[in-house]
C-alpha positions in Angstrom: -34.9 -49.0 -5.4 -33.6 -46.0 -4.2 -32.6 -44.7 -7.7 -36.0 -44.4 -9.4 -37.0 -41.7 -6.6 -33.2 -39.4 -6.3 -34.3 -39.6 -10.2 -37.5 -38.1 -9.7 -36.1 -36.0 -7.1 -33.9 -35.1 -9.5 -36.7 -34.0 -12.2 -38.2 -32.5 -9.4 -35.7 -29.3 -8.1 -34.6 -29.2 -12.2 -38.4 -28.6 -13.1 -38.7 -26.0 -10.0 -35.3 -24.4 -11.2 -36.7 -23.4 -14.5 -39.6 -22.3 -13.0 -38.2 -20.1 -11.0 -35.4 -18.8 -13.3 -38.9 -17.9 -15.7 -40.2 -15.9 -12.5 -36.5 -14.1 -11.7 -36.3 -12.9 -15.2 -39.5 -11.5 -15.3 -39.2 -10.1 -12.0 -35.6 -8.3 -13.3 -37.5 -7.7 -16.7 -35.6 -9.4 -18.7 -37.4 -10.4 -22.5 -36.2 -13.8 -22.9 -36.4 -15.3 -26.3 -35.8 -18.9 -27.1 -32.6 -17.9 -28.4 -31.7 -16.6 -24.6 -33.1 -19.2 -23.7 -30.8 -21.7 -25.8 -27.9 -19.5 -24.7 -28.8 -20.2 -20.8 -29.4 -23.7 -21.2 -25.5 -24.5 -23.2 -24.0 -22.2 -20.8 -26.0 -24.6 -17.9 -25.1 -27.4 -19.1 -21.5 -26.6 -19.8 -21.3 -25.7 -15.7 -22.8 -28.8 -14.9 -20.7 -31.0 -17.1 -17.5 -28.8 -15.5 -18.5 -29.5 -12.7 -19.1 -33.2 -12.7 -16.0 -33.8 -14.5 -14.2 -32.0 -12.0 -15.8 -34.0 -9.8 -14.9 -37.4 -11.7 -11.9 -37.1 -12.1 -11.5 -36.0 -8.2 -13.7 -39.2 -7.5 -10.9 -41.8 -9.0 -8.2 -40.6 -7.2 -7.4 -37.6 -10.0 -7.6 -34.7 -7.8 -5.3 -32.5 -9.2 -6.1 -33.6 -12.1 -9.9 -32.8 -10.9 -9.1 -28.8 -9.7 -6.5 -27.8 -12.5 -9.7 -29.5 -15.1 -12.6 -27.3 -13.2 -10.2 -24.1 -12.3 -9.3 -24.1 -16.0 -12.8 -24.5 -17.4 -14.2 -23.1 -14.3 -12.4 -19.7 -15.6 -14.0 -20.1 -19.2 -17.2 -20.0 -17.5 -17.4 -17.7 -15.0 -16.1 -15.5 -18.6 -18.8 -16.8 -21.0 -21.0 -16.3 -18.3 -20.9 -12.6 -17.4 -21.0 -12.3 -21.1 -24.4 -14.5 -21.4 -25.5 -11.3 -18.8 -24.8 -8.8 -20.7 -26.6 -10.4 -24.1 -29.4 -11.1 -21.8 -29.5 -7.7 -20.2 -29.9 -5.6 -23.8 -33.3 -6.5 -24.1 -33.8 -5.1 -20.1 -37.2 -2.8 -19.5 -36.5 0.3 -17.5 -38.3 0.4 -14.6 -40.7 2.9 -14.2 -40.9 4.6 -11.3 
């Protein structure tokens, strides 16, 4: 009974997140092309996969493996995230003062 409601709420949250992300990029004056959106989606998928797999391992009574997994891939996600931000900010328009 609650599972369909959960997935509807998750869909609303994801749609709200991406709509807010679009407005955040507009506020920062970052020009987003479809290639940049694809990179953002891939990065977010990798982040979700890392968190999901790590916490699944913790939930399966493998806390050391889960923490090591999240530590290893978390560092990779942070490094690629900073590189992604540099790519996104390259096309940034200058603000008029």
